[in-house]
N, C-alpha and C positions, 0 to 999 in steps of 0.2 A: 274625654272632654269634647265639646261640640264647637265647630267653627261656624261663625255667622257672617254673612255678607249682605249689607243693605243696598238697596237701589230704589230709584224712583223720585229722588229729590229734584229740586229745580226752582226756577223763578216763576211766580204766579202773582196775579193781581189780587188785591183784597176781594173776598167774596168767591174766589175760585176754589178749585179742588185739586188734590193730588192723592195718589195712592202709593204708599211706600211698601216695599217688599223686603223680607228678611229670609234668606235661604240658609238652611242649616245643613251642615255636613259633618261627618265624623261619627261620633257616638249617638247617632240619631235613633238607635233602637231604644235608648232610654227616653223616658218622657220628662219633659221639662215644662215648668211654668215659664212663659215667655212674656217679656215686657218691652215696652217702648219708653225711652227716656229722651230728654232733649236738653241741650245746653246752649244758651245764648251767650254772646260775648260779655265777659265780666260777671257772669252769674254762675251759680252752682248748677250741677246737673240735677234735673228734676223729673219726677215720675210723670208719665203721660197716660199709659194704658197697660193693662195686664190681661192675659188670657191663661186660664188654668190648663194644666197638662191634659185634662180630659176634653178641653174645649167647651166645657159646660158652663163656665163662669167667666165673666169679664168684669173689669173694674176700670174706672176712669178718674183722672183728676177733674176737679170741679171746673177748671178753666176750659176743658175740652168736651165735657159731657154734653151730649146732644149734637155735637158737630163731628166728632171723630168716632170711628168704629174699628175695633180690632177683631180680626178673624184668623183662622188657621186652616191650612189644608195639609192634613197629616200625610196624605199620599205623596205630596210634593215636598214635604218637610219645609214648608214655607208659612210664615206668618205675615199678615198684611195689616196696614194701618190706613184706612180710608179717611181722608181729611177733607171735610166740606166747610164752606163758609169761613175760609181762612182769613185771619186778621194779621196785620203787621206784627203784632206781639207774638205770633206763632213762629216768627223767624228764629231759627236755631239750627244747630246740627242735631239730627235725630239719630239715636242709637238703639239698636236692638240688643236685648240681653236675655240670657237663659239662666234659670235657677233649677238645679237638679233636685234638690230636696223639696219637700212639700212646704206648704204654708204660703200665705199671701203677704208679700212684703213690698213696700213702696220705696225703700231706700236702695240706692245704687250698690252699696257695699254688700247687700244680701245676694247679689247675683254673681254667678261663677264665670260666665263667658260673655264677651262683648264683641260686637262688630266694629268696623272702622268708622262708621257714621256716614250720614248722607245729609248734605246741606239743603235746607228749605228756606227760601227767601220769599217773603210776601211783601209786595210793594203797595203803597197806599194810593 
């Protein structure tokens, strides 16, 4: 199994940018589909973005399309989420997740490993 550690969250004004990082350790010789999810207070965890194990395909929630970019650096075993034009409704805890098996899935229960999360707060 792989261990995930997120970083890069913080407080930013609306319209600002942040870059989240997710560092993987452990069974990194296996290739995982990597996803970012977020959970706001009182809401369910929701899909944000996904990058395939090859890095060749990316997928985004409609709410972040055009503003967020997911990317990966296999040499560093790290996945990034670049967030631009942030809005107050982007405020949430952001989680990195890994799925060992193939397939494109947007539901949290389809992922095998999770990080501890990093808080993103966007002020208006």
